[in-house]
C-alpha positions as CSV (number, residue, x, y, z in Angstrom):
1,M,13.8,60.3,-76.2
2,N,14.8,60.2,-72.6
3,K,13.0,61.8,-69.6
4,E,15.2,64.9,-69.5
5,Q,14.7,65.7,-73.2
6,S,10.9,65.1,-72.8
7,Q,10.7,67.5,-69.8
8,E,12.8,70.1,-71.6
9,I,10.4,70.0,-74.6
10,A,7.4,70.3,-72.4
11,N,8.8,73.3,-70.5
12,T,9.6,75.0,-73.9
13,I,5.9,74.5,-75.0
14,V,4.7,76.1,-71.8
15,K,7.1,79.0,-72.2
16,Q,6.0,79.5,-75.8
17,L,2.4,79.8,-74.6
18,G,3.4,82.5,-72.1
19,G,4.7,80.6,-69.1
20,R,3.3,81.8,-65.7
21,R,1.3,84.5,-67.4
22,F,-0.5,81.8,-69.4
23,M,-1.2,79.8,-66.3
24,M,-2.6,82.8,-64.4
25,M,-4.7,84.2,-67.3
26,T,-6.4,80.9,-68.1
27,G,-6.4,79.1,-64.7
28,V,-5.1,75.9,-66.2
29,K,-4.9,72.9,-63.8
30,Q,-3.3,69.5,-63.8
31,F,-0.4,69.9,-66.1
32,M,0.8,66.5,-67.3
33,L,4.0,65.7,-69.2
34,G,3.9,62.9,-71.7
35,S,6.8,60.6,-72.6
36,N,7.3,62.2,-76.1
37,G,7.5,65.8,-75.0
38,E,3.7,66.4,-75.0
39,V,1.9,68.6,-72.6
40,S,-1.7,68.3,-71.6
41,F,-3.8,70.3,-69.1
42,K,-7.3,71.0,-68.0
43,L,-9.1,74.3,-68.7
44,G,-11.9,76.1,-67.0
45,R,-15.0,77.4,-68.7
46,N,-14.7,78.9,-72.1
47,K,-16.8,79.6,-75.2
48,S,-15.8,76.3,-77.0
49,K,-16.8,73.9,-74.2
50,C,-13.3,72.5,-74.4
51,N,-11.9,71.4,-71.0
52,H,-8.8,69.5,-72.1
53,V,-5.9,70.6,-74.3
54,K,-3.0,68.5,-75.5
55,I,0.0,69.9,-77.3
56,E,2.4,67.3,-79.0
57,Y,5.8,68.1,-80.4
58,D,6.4,66.6,-83.9
59,Y,10.1,66.0,-83.6
60,G,10.7,65.2,-87.3
61,R,9.0,68.3,-88.7
62,D,9.8,70.6,-85.8
63,L,6.1,71.6,-85.5
64,Y,3.3,71.2,-83.0
65,N,0.0,69.3,-83.0
66,V,-2.7,70.8,-80.9
67,V,-5.8,68.8,-79.8
68,F,-8.8,70.4,-78.1
69,G,-11.1,68.0,-76.4
70,R,-13.7,67.5,-73.8
71,I,-13.8,65.0,-70.9
72,Y,-17.3,64.3,-69.6
73,N,-18.5,61.3,-67.6
74,Y,-15.1,59.6,-68.0
75,E,-15.3,59.8,-71.8
76,Y,-13.0,61.8,-74.0
77,K,-14.2,63.5,-77.1
78,E,-11.9,65.2,-79.5
79,L,-13.4,68.5,-80.6
80,E,-10.7,69.9,-82.9
81,R,-7.2,68.9,-84.0
82,T,-4.7,71.2,-85.7
83,D,-1.5,69.6,-87.0
84,G,1.6,71.4,-88.2
85,C,1.5,74.6,-86.1
86,F,4.6,76.8,-85.8
87,F,5.6,77.9,-82.3
88,D,4.4,81.5,-82.9
89,M,1.0,80.2,-83.9
90,L,0.2,78.5,-80.5
91,E,-1.0,81.6,-78.7
92,E,-3.3,82.8,-81.5
93,L,-4.7,79.3,-82.0
94,F,-5.4,78.9,-78.3
95,E,-7.1,82.4,-78.1
96,N,-9.2,81.9,-81.3
97,Y,-10.5,78.5,-80.3
98,T,-11.2,79.0,-76.6
99,G,-11.9,82.7,-76.5
100,M,-9.5,83.1,-73.5
101,Y,-7.0,85.9,-73.9
102,L,-3.4,85.4,-72.9
103,R,-2.5,89.1,-72.8
104,L,-4.1,92.1,-71.2
């Protein structure tokens, strides 16, 4: 997968979460694009104590893998991992786990 394809997949993931509305409603910071079309970002305070989210695209199955984690004292701890999510499940999964609403 080349850089353009990876960036296109990452942009699609952000659009499926809600795009700019998602960024404004949650206050996400430090968007990072991975080499395989993955997106990771930092979150503010929420009910789950999660401060890092990573969304990977499973190219073979055309599904997403979502990992909620916590970074504290330079150590990463995976809190929950959900494999095999459809694109229309991303918003609901994010809202249910973090308690942050993506719509008014």
